[in-house]
N, C-alpha and C positions, 0 to 999 in steps of 0.2 A: 297541450300547451295553450291553445286558444281558449279553452274553458278556464284555465287558471288566470290568464291575463284579463280577459273580458269579465270574468267573475269578480276579480279584484276591482276593476274599474266600476262595475255596476254596484258593488258593495260600498265603495267610497262615495258614489253619488247618493245612495240611499242614506248613508251616514250624514252627509251634508244636508239632505232634506230634513232629517230627524233631529239634528243637533240642537237647533233652536227650540223646537217643541219640547224635547226632553229636558233641556236646561230650565225652561220656564216652569214646567210641571214639577221638576225635582226640587226647585227652590221654593216656589210659592204655592204649589198645588193647583195651579190654574191650567186646565186643558185648553190651550188656545186654538180653537177651531177656525180662527181667521188666519192661521199660519200659512196655508197654501195661497190664500188670496193676497197676503202681504208679499209672498214670494213672487208671484207673477206681477203684482203692482210695481215692485221695485224694478223689474225688467222693463216695463213700459215707462217708468219714470226716467230710467237711464236713456231709453230710446228717445224720449221727448227732449231731454237735456242735450242730446247729441244733435237732433234734427231741427228742433225749434230754437234752441239757444246757441247752437254751433260749438258746443264744448267737445273737447277730445274724449275718447271713450274712457280712459283711465280716470279723468276728473269727474265725468258724468257718473261712473260707477261708484266712486267714493262718495259723492254727494247723494246718490240714490240710497246707499247704505245708511247714511246719516239721517236722511229724510224718513226712511222706513223705521229706523230706531225711534225717531221722534213720534211717528204715528202709533207705534206700540205703547210709548209712554202716555200719549194722549188717550189712547183706547182705555188704559187702566183708569186714569183719573176722570175721564169723561163718561164712561159707561160701567166699568166693572166695580168701581168704588161703592156704588149703591147696592150691589148684590154680593159683595165680598163675603166669603164664608158659606155661600149657598151653592154647592157644586153644580146642581142642575141649572140654576139660573145663570151661573158663569158660562156654562157650556152653551146655553141658548143665546146669550148675549154675544159671545164671540162668534158663534156660527152665523147669527143674523148679520153681524158686522162683515164677516167674510163673504156671505152671499151678496150683501149690498155692494161691496167693492167689486165683485165679479160682474154683477149686473150693470154697475156704472161703467165699467170698461167696455162691456158689450154695447151699451147705449151710446157711448162716445165713438163707437166704430173701430175699436182696437182689435181687429182680427183680420187675417189674410196673410198672404205670402210675404208682403213687404215688411212685416214687423219681425226683425231679428237683430241680435247683437253681434258685433264683429268678433271674430276669433282672436285670441292673443297672439298666435303665431301660426304661419302656414307650414305645411310639410309634415313629415313624420319620420318614424324610425321602425326598425324591426326588433322585436324581442322574441328570440327563439323561433324565428321564421314567421312570427305573427306581426302583421303591420298595425301600428298604432299611431294615430295622428298626434301632433304636439298638444292640441287642445285637451285631449284626454290625459296626457302627461301632466298638464297644468292642473286638471281636476285632482289627480292623484296627489300631486305636491301640495295643493291647497288643503286637501283633507288631512294629510299628515301634519302639516304646519298648524292647522286650526286646532286639532286635538292637543298638540303640544302647548300652544298658546293658552288654550282654555285651562289646561292643568296648571300652568304657571300662574295664570290669573287668579284661580280660586285658591291657590296655596300660598301666594306671595304678595297679595295686595289686600288692603283693608276692606274694599268692597267685596272682593272674592271671599275673604274670610267671613264677612257678614253673611254672604250668600250661604256658605257652608253651615254657619251657626243656625240660620233660619231653617235650612233643610233638615238638620239633625234634630233640633228641638226648638219649636217656635216659642214656647212659654219661657224657656231659659233665655233665649235670645231677647225676648221682650224685657225680661227682668234686668238685663245688663244694658238696656237703653237702645237696642236696635229697633228702629221703627219699621213695623211690618208692611205698612202701605208703601213706604219708599222702596223697600226691598222688592215688594211685589211689582211696583211700576218699573223699577230698574230691570228686574228679571224679564218682564215682558218686552222692554226696550232691547235688551241684549238678545233675547230670542228672536225678535223681529229683525235685528241687524244680522244675525247668523243666517236667517232665511234669505236676506238680500245678498249676502256674500255668496251663498250657494247659487242663487240666481245668476249672479255676474259671471260665474265660471261654467255653469251647466247650460244655461239658455243659449249660448253661442253654438251649441251642438245641433240646434234645430231652430225652427221658427217659433214665435211666441203666440199662444192662444189662451184665452181666458180659462178654458176647460182644464188647462194644465194645473191651475190652482187647486182644483178638486183632486187631481191625481196625486199631487204632492202631499196634500193632506192625508189621503188614504195611505200612501207609502209611509209617511211619518208616523201615523197611528199604528200601522202594522209593525214597524220596527220597534216602536216604544212598547207595544203590548207584548210582542214576542220576547224582547230582552228584559222588560221590567220598566214600568213608566218612570220610576225615579232613579234608575241606575244608568250611569254613563257607560260603564263596562257592558251592561246589558244592551244598551243602544248600539254599541260597536258590534257585539256578537250577533244581535238581531239583524243588523245590516248585512253581515257576511252570510248568515243563514239564508236570508231572502234573496240577496244578490246572486249568490252562487246557484241557489235553487231556480231562479228565473233564467239564468244563462243555460243551465242544464236542461230545463224544460224546453227552451227555445231550440236547443240543438238536437235533442233526442225525441221530442214529441211534436213540437211546432210552436211558432212564435205566438200564435193566438192563445196559447196556454200560459203565457208569462203573467198575465194579470190574475190568474187563478192562484198562483203561488203565494202571494201575500195574504189573500183571503183564506186560503187553506191553512196557512201558518197561524193566523189569528184563531180560527176555529179549533185547531189542534191544541194550541197552548191554553186557550180558555177551558178546554175540557180536561187537560192533564194537569196544568199548573196555572190557575187563573191569575196569579200575581206576576207571571212572567218568569223567565229563566233565572234572572238575578233580582227579581222584585222582592221588596221587603214587606209588602202588605201581608197581613195574616190571611191564611187560607180559611175556607169556610169551617173546616173541622176544628180549627184552632180557636175560632170565634164563638162556637156554640158551647 
């Protein structure tokens, strides 16, 4: 039972990590390697709004999400616009931006035990004799609600339908008047906002450190590669494969083997099916 409960929680956390990265790539084709840095930056932004400005946590969290979304929007127009359509250049620019953010946080001294976000509720409950704290229940609830809201957004709003049109066929979308740069910048903003939402519910489980940004990026990449970079269903399935794999490895082999699971999953998928489980990219033998 413990494997099931904690495997589910771990999987939802990974899905929260990867949702923004997957959304951005699926819509605009931009692999945002600043994703992890924006995740941890949003946490420190909320902490500063609470401690420097004296705002309550819920207001600080909401403002942090909006600020992070704005940073994603500015990142597109300020840096990515010049190299749009050159995948390697896009990757380098976003990675450099992410490293710059993490180095800035380190330079400003944002590390140590005192940096943490408050939990939503104290206490816990038992699920089949397995103790689970309320914060992890909040994580589960947030993950489910976020997936539902994303589905409603992309299926029942004008911006969401424009996202889907751009993801399905960019040339056709351009022919009916959908502006690719605006969609690209909005996708980066939405992806950044999703990273911030994940940070607001996951970071209270421990202290904040800049290195967490790199870990989140690795996990988001692993989930996206395993499931398929442009597939939402693949992102969810990839999260569950890696999440349950990590919990099983920790229980039956040792906690130190948990980080090996996503790396091994990446290697295995790239060898067997490079496009990912639900990926739509053509395999090598189909392209030759």
